[in-house]
N, C-alpha and C positions, 0 to 999 in steps of 0.2 A: 747796469750802472755806467754811466757816461762821465768821463773825465775830461775836462777841458784845460787847455793850458792857458796861463794868464795872458800870453802873448796873441790869443786867437779869440777874436770876437764871436759871439753866438750867431750873427748872421752868416759865417763861414762855413757852419754845419749844412752840409748839402746832401750827403749819401749816407745809408746806413745798411748793415746787414748784422744778424744775430743768430743765436743758436740756444739750444736748450742744455741745461745741466742735470746732474743727478739729484741735485738739492731742491727741496720742496719748500715753499713758502706758507703751505697751508698749516693751519692750526689742526690740532687733533679732532676738533669738533668738526671743521670744515671738512677734513678727509672722510668723515662719515657720510658725506653727501654723495660720495662716489663709491660707496659700497653697496653694490647692488648684487644681491645673493643669488638672484633668480635670472641672471644673465649667464648665457654661455654654459648652462646646466646640461651635462649629459643625461639623454633619456635613458632610463633603466632598461634592460633588456629580459627582464624576469616575467614581464606580463605575457599573457597568452596571445592576444590579438588586439587590433585597433578598429573600432568601428568608425567609418567615415559616411557620414550623412549627406545627402544632396540639400544644397542651400535653396531656399525659396527666394526667387529674385524679385519678387515683390516686396520682400522686406526692406531690401536696399532702396527700390525705386520709392518707397514710402517716407524715406528720411528727407528732411528739408535741405535745400541747397546751402553748401557751405558759405559762410559770411563773415566778414570782419567782426571781431569781438567776442567770438564763441570761445568758451573755455572747454578744451580738449580733456578727455580722461586720459588715464595712463594703464595700459598702453593706448595710444590713440588712432592706432591703424596698421596696415600691413602691406608689403609690397607683393605683387602676384605678376608674372610676366611684365617687368619693369613699370607697372602701373600701382600707383598708390591709391589705396582704398581706405578711407577714414571709416571709424566705427561709429561717429556721432553724427555725421552729415553726408551729403551727397555732392560729389564733385561732376563737373562736366568733362566728359573724355571724348577727345578728337582723334580718331584713327586715320581719317582719310585726308589725303594733301589739301582739298578743297576746304575741308572744316578747320584745317590749321591756319591757311591763308586768310579765310574769312575772320577768324577770330583774331589775328594779329594785325590785321590791316588798320593802319591809322594810329596804330599805338607807339607811344613812347615808353620804353621798358628801362628802369634803372636798377641796375643789379649792384649792391653794395655788400662787401663781405670778403670772404677768404677764397682760397684756392678751389674749394668745393663748388661755389657758385661760379667760379671762373671757367669751370669745365662746361657750365650750361651754355655760355656765349660762345664757347669754341665749337659746340655741337650744333648752332643753329644753322650754318651754312649746309650741314647735312640734312636738315630738317625743311629749310627754305631754300631751295636751290638759287634763288635771285638775289639774296641778301650777300653783301660784299663788306670786307672789313676796311676801314678808312685808317691809314696810318697816321698817328698822332704824334709819332717821332718821341716816345717815351723812352725811359731807362729801365733796363732790366727786364726780368720774366713777368714781374707783377704791375707793369705799366698799364695805364688807363687804356681799356679797349672800347672801340666804337665801331659798330656795324650798321649799315645802312642798306635800305631797300627802296630806291626813289619810285619805283613803281606802285609799290604799296604803301608808301608814305609810312614806313616802319624805321623806327631808331632803336637801338638796343645798346646800351652802355654798361660797362663793368668797371667799378673802381675798388680798390682794396681798402678795407676799413684801417683806421688809425691806430696808434698804440693801445695795446700791445700787439705786433704783428711780428711773428718769429719766422725768420727765413735766412738761409745762408745766401740767398741770391741778393745781390747789391740792388737798392732801390732809392729813389730821391725823396727826400723829405720836404721839399719845398712847396710841393702842392698836396701836403698832407692836410686831410680834412676829416673831422670826425663825422660818423655817419648822421649823427643828429643834425649837425650844420648841412650836410648835404640834402637832407629831407628838407629842411628849412628853405634851401635855394630852389626847390621844385615848385613850380607854379600850380602843379594838380589838376584836376579836371577827369572827365569820364574816360579820356583816352591815356591816362597816365596810370602806369603799373610800376609799383616798387616792390622789389625782391630784396630779402636780407638773410644772410647766414653769418651768424655771430657765436662765439664759444669756444672754438677749438684752440685758438691762440690765447684764450685768457686763463686756461686750466691750470697752467704752472703759478699763478699769482694769486694772492689772497683776494678775498670777495671785495673787500674795501675798495681795491682799484676800480671795479665796476660800479661802486655806488658814488666815487668821486665825480 
């Protein structure tokens, strides 16, 4: 909750930091959505043995290529050796440097979300050695990040999503923009890539906030 003195105008609000409390605003019905009894369940040790069968690689290759609009099952996939394998479709995996560079060449990648996605853009210089960060002179840890590769005509940006954003690091609210507005301001095209991560900062609040 924000409290404003009568002597201070709304335009004077420039910076913010926040934190979580033990209080939950979720109703009893909403809390049931987070009750996952099959998570982090210890495997019993009373069984005799486990049979591990070799997978048929042709099964995975017969899946259709993943595309926008697909409805994933639950669970939708798994990680193996830092690679995500969906259960319902097939993704393209680029292991060699040339494959990665050819895929990223000419792309404009817009990352919007929380610190989970922020780690992605910080990893880019390790993956693409020629990409460099451009200092946009923001404020705090969660300022807008911009990375450029002039030789590959590659542009990668990261912007935090708007309210609610819980962090004890000070950030400016002057350039606050909701993700929906950010997407509306993108021209689009075959060279445009949009990546989103939403949810972590919304957990302490009622679902109604996400509907507003």
